[in-house]
N, C-alpha and C positions, 0 to 999 in steps of 0.2 A: 339433283343438280346443285352445285355450289357456285355462287357468284363470287369470283375472285378478281381483285384488282391490286395493282402495285402502287404504293405511294413513295415518292422520292423523299428521303430525309436529307435536308440541306443544312450544312454548317458553313460558317464563314462566308455568308452571302450566297455562294454558288458551288461550293465544293461537295461533290457527291460522295457520301461515306457509307451508304447502304440503302437497302430497300425494305419496305414493310409490306407484308401481304395482308390484305383485308378480305375476309370471307363473310358472305351473307348466306347462311344455310337456307335451303328451301323448306318451308313449313309443310306439314302433312295434316290431314283431317281425320286420322284414324282414332278409334277408341283405343286407349292405351291401358294395358293391364300392368299395374305397378304396385310395388310393395306397400302394405299398410293402408290401402285405400280401395274403394270400389264397392260393388254389390257383393255381399257375403253369401256363401252357402250356409244353411242353417240345419244343425243336427246331422250334418253329412258333409260330403267333400266333392271337389270337382269331379264331374262325370257321373255322380250318383243320381238315382231316379228322383224326380221331383215329386212333391206332394200332389195328390190328385185333387182336382176341383178347388174348393175354397177352404179346405181344412189343412191343419198342420198338427204336429205333436210337440208338447213341451218336454218330452222325455229325451234326454241326450243319449247318444250312442253308448252302449255298454260292451260292444264287441264289433267284429268285422261287419261291414254292410255289403250285402250282395249286389254285385254290379248289374246294371240294367242290360237287357238284351239289345236295346237300340241306343244310339247316342242321344243325349238330352239337349234340348234347345234352351240353354241358359248361359248367361255371360260367364266366360272364364274369369277367375278371381284369385287373388293372393290370400284371401281371408276366409276362414271357416269359423262360424260362431256356434258354440255349443253350450248348453247349460243343463245342470243336473240338480235334482232335489237332494236334500240332506239325507233322507231315508235311503236313497240309492247309494250315496257316497260313503255313509257311515251307518250301515244297518245295525251294527252292534257297537256299543261304546268302545272307542279305541281301535276298532277294526275298520280301518279306512281303506276303501277300494281304490288304491292308487293305480291299480292296473287299468281302471276305466280312463283316467286322465292320461296315463302314459300311452295307452293305445290311441287315444284321440290325437295327441301330439305327434305320434309316429305316423298315423294315417294322414294328418294334415301335411306333414313334411313330404310324404310319398306322393301327394297330389299337388305339390308345388305351392302349398299354402302355409300360413302361420295361423295359430289358434287364438281366437277371442273367447273368453269363458265367463260364465256366471255360476256361482253356487247359490242355490235357492233354499230358503228354509222350508216352505210348504206352499200348497195352494188348496183349492177346494177338493181335489182328487188325490192329492199326495200329502198325507199328514206328516207332522213332525215325527221323528223316529220314536218308536214305542218305548225304547229305553229312556229317551229324554222325558217323555210324558210320565214315566214311572219313577223318575229320579228325585221327586220332591219339588220339582220346578213349579212355579206358580202359573196357574191358568187365569187369564184375565176375563174371559167370557164365562157364562154360567153353564153348569151341567145341563146336558140335553141339547145344547146348540150343536149343529151338525159338525162344526169344525172346532177342534181344540186349539184355541189361540193362546199364545204365550204372553206373559207379562214381560215386555221388552226391557223393563227396568229391573227385572229380577237378576241379582248377581249370578245365579246359575245359568241364565241365558248368555250373559257376557262370558262366563267361564267356558261353557261347553261349545258355543258357536265360535267364540274367540279362539279356542284351542284348535278347532278345525281350520280356521283361517290361518292361524300362525303356522301350523304344520304344512299347509298348502304352500305358504310363502317360503318356508325352509326348503321345500322340495323343488319349487318351480320358479321362484323369482329369478329373473335374469336368464331363463331358459331361451336359447336362440330361436326356438320354434313357437314361443308364446308372444303374442302381439299385445294383448290388452286384457285387463281383468275388470269386471264390473264390481263396484262397491255395492254390496247387497246384504242387508242385515234385518230390515224391518218389513213386516207385512207379507201379503201374498206375493210369491215369486221374488221376494226381496226387493220389491220396487220402491220401498221407502215410505209407503203410506199405510195407514191402518185407522180404523174407527177408534182404536184405543192407543193413540200415539203416546209414547213415553215423553217425559220432560226432556227438554233439549239437551240437558247435561248428559242424559243417557244416550240420546241420538249421537252426540259427539263421540262418546266412548265407542259406539258401534261403528262409527266411521273411522276413528283413529286406528283400530286394529288392522285395517287394510293398508294404511300407509306404513305401519310398522312392519307388516308381513311382506309387502311388495314395494320396497324402496326403489327398485331398478326397473320396474315394469309400468307401462302406461295404465293408469286407473281411470275409470269412467264413473262419474257420479250420476245415479238415477235422479229423475227430474221432479218428482211429485211434490216435495216439501221445500218451499223457497229458502227457508232459513238453513236447512241442512244442505241444500244445493249450493248456496253461497259459501257455506263453511267448507265443504269438500273441494270446491273449485279454487277457493282461496288457498287451500293447502297444496294445490298443484294437480288436481284431477281434471280431466276433460269431463264432458257430460253427454248423456244420451237420453232420448225419450222414445216411447214405444207406440205412439199412435199417429205416425205421420200419415196424412191423407184424410183424417176424419173430418167430413164436411156435413155432418147430420144437421137437419134444420133447426132443432131446438137447442142443442148444445154441441158445438163443434170444437174439438181441440185446436184445429187450425185457425179458428176465428175467435174463440172465446176463452182460450187458456194460454196456448204456447207463446204468442207474441207478448202478452202481458207478463207472463212468468219470466221470460228471458230478461225483461227490464227490471221486474220486481226483485229478482235474485241478483241483479247486477252482473250478469255473466256475458254481456254483449261482446267482450274482447277476449274471452277465454280461448277461443279458437286460434289466437295468434301464437299460443305456446303449447296448447294441449288439444287433442282431437275431439271432434263432435261426431257422434254416431247416432243413427236413428233406426227405428223399426217401423214397418208399415202397420197401420191400423187394419187388421185383417190382412188381405193379400191384394195385389194389384187387380186381380179379377173381380174382387169384391168392390173396389173403387168403380170399376167399369159398370158393374151391375147396378150400383147406386146412382150412376150418372154423374160422378164427381169429375172435376176438371183436372186431368192429369198434368197439364202444363202449369196451371196455378200451383199445384201441389209441389212439383219438382222445382219450380222457380223459388218458392218459399224455402225449400230445403237448401237450395244454393245460397239464398240470401242469408241463411243462418249458418253458412260456412260448413256444410256437411263434408265429412271425409269418407264415411262408410255407411252402408244401408243394408239392413236385414229385411228381405222380402219373403222370408220364411220358405226359401227354396220352392217357390210357387211359380207357375208359368206366367210370363209377361204377355198380356194380350197382343197378338200379332200386329194389329194396327196401331199399337202404342209403342212399338219398338223404335221408330224414329225419335219419339219423345225421350225414351230411355237412353238411346244412343247420345242424343244431345246432352242429356243429364250427365252421363258418364264422362263425356269429354270435358266437363267443367268440375265435376265432383273432386274433392281433394286437390292435389297439385297437378299442374301440367307445365313442365319446364321446356322452354323453347330457347335455344341459343340463336340470337338474332344477328350478332356481329362478333367476329373474332379477328383481332389484329395481332400480328406477330412478325418478327424479323425473318427475312428470307434466309439468312445465314446466321448460324450460331457457333459458339465454340464450346466443346466439351469441357466441363470443369468451371465454366464461367457462369453467367446468369443470362436469362432471357426476359426482356420486357414483353408483357402481353396485356392486352385489353380485351375484356369480354363483356358484352351486353346480353343479359338474359331477361326473359319475360316469363313470369309465372302467370299463365292465363287461366289457372284454376281458381278455386275460391278459398284455398287453405294452403299453408306451407307443408313442407316435409317435417315430420316430427322426430326423425331419427338422424344421427350424425353421419350421414353419408359423406364420402370423401370425393371432392372434386379433384380429378387427376388428368394428366396428359400422358399419352403413350407415344414414344418415338419408335415406330415400327420399321424393321428392315428384315430382309431375308435371313440375316445371320443372328441378330439379337434384338430384343426389345428392351427399352428403358422406360420406366414409369416414374413420373414426377408428381408429387402431391402439391396442389395449389392451396394456399391458406385462405379458405373461405368457409364460413359456417352457413351451409345451405338451409338450415332451419330458420335463418333470418330472412329468407326470400319470401316475403309475403306476396299476395297477388299484386302484380304490377312489375315494375322494372327493378333490376339489380345489376350492379356494375362490379366487375372484378378487374382491378388494375394493379398488377404486381410485377416485381422483378424476381423471377423464379430461379433459384439455384439449380444448375444442371449437373448431372453426373459426368464422370469421365467417359465421354462417348467417343468412339472411333470416328475419324473423318469419313464422310460419305453421305449418301442420300437416304432420307428417312421419310416415312409417311406419318404426319402428326395426326393424332386422334385425341378425342376427349371422351370422358366417361365419368359417371358417378358410381363409386365403388362401395360395396358392403364393407364396413369396417372390420368384420370378422374374417371374410374370405379374401378381401382386396381384389374382388372381381366386379366388373360392371353389372349393375342389377336394375338400374332405372332406365326405362324407355323415354326418350325425348320426343317432342313434337316436331321433329325435323327428319329429313332424309339423311341417308348415309350410314345407317346402322350396319355393322359388320356381324358376321356369324357369332363372334365371341362377345358381342354387346357394346363394343366401342363405336364411336362415330368418327368417320373420316372427315378431317378438316382440309388438309392439303399437303403438298410436298414441302420439305424443309431440308436444308443442307447444313451439315456440320463441317467446319473447316475454315480456311482463310477466305476473307472477302475477295472477290475478283472484280 
């Protein structure tokens, strides 16, 4: 329901020259599935089977995933997060399996999602490619150690890993189905830490290759080394960490590292311009088994301005779903149109004064340049007018839009005015608002408006 009232505009003491309509849309309390935010699927896509129990796989999909027999109980999402090891993506030097990433982008799109990705050098079970180890590249740990660890300051590492990153950027930067890319070059899973860290000048080189390769795509800096974290976020990356929820008694990331590291690295305000993404320590079922406080954990994530979360496509304990629903209602952005003021009568080809009061009741802004627009809808023809507003500037709290908007040459008659936030590529509404009135095509009804002479 819309609360509508008319304000008389008075000129020359008491001469009535027109009326203004004021609308107060009714708020809703639904969990909203919106672009670029929310709980991600991991190594799979909307509707795919969840991981069983408390386990998950670090191996990204290399082909089609068999659909489950029964529907899965997992939040619908606009984001799929997948990551792959170097040996999988480039099993032979120069032979890069682009089909793997191409298929993942295609699958994500077919499931109504965009893709977040990470390329990983190695871990304890997935070594560096055999061709790299035989290339003359330097090994930094001794023969006989179970894992062949590279010297990250070796020019050959920068050359070969940098070549893979550069080619990935040439192929995928700016892809409309790609949401974000992790900056990953050093250590297990590319998380940025190692017992054999290179000098910072070499860390910088291994960070810079990502900015050069992906100038048009959101980049996320891994969290573990404060100097590198500060450097990457200063260059324009967001950040992510991968042990949300850890509340172990002797050392807890939530209590003994993350809060201090955020301050130490000077990244408290990164969220205002670039996204913050997190990954659970284990899976939510593990938190529950350990007796960790789910409300404390999610409230800390909100306090750190989280936009997306990887729970590793694992089931959320049924009695924790209210906590996760509350979490999702504030994670990322939540845009609510609270007041809309516009003239009752307009003239085609003229201009229309309007005032809008918006509230972002989430914890982060929108990070993509969605277009605020009005639609004048009628049975014969629709007209769309873009409103000059940068919605990326709408931080949590209040935002005002007060503009005189140029109008197209509209025929006289009755119209239904609508508002929407449009994808800049398709120019169709894509963002769900925290208010009633959404139409089947994604616009939000505001109220009637007439084009023609004032009466």
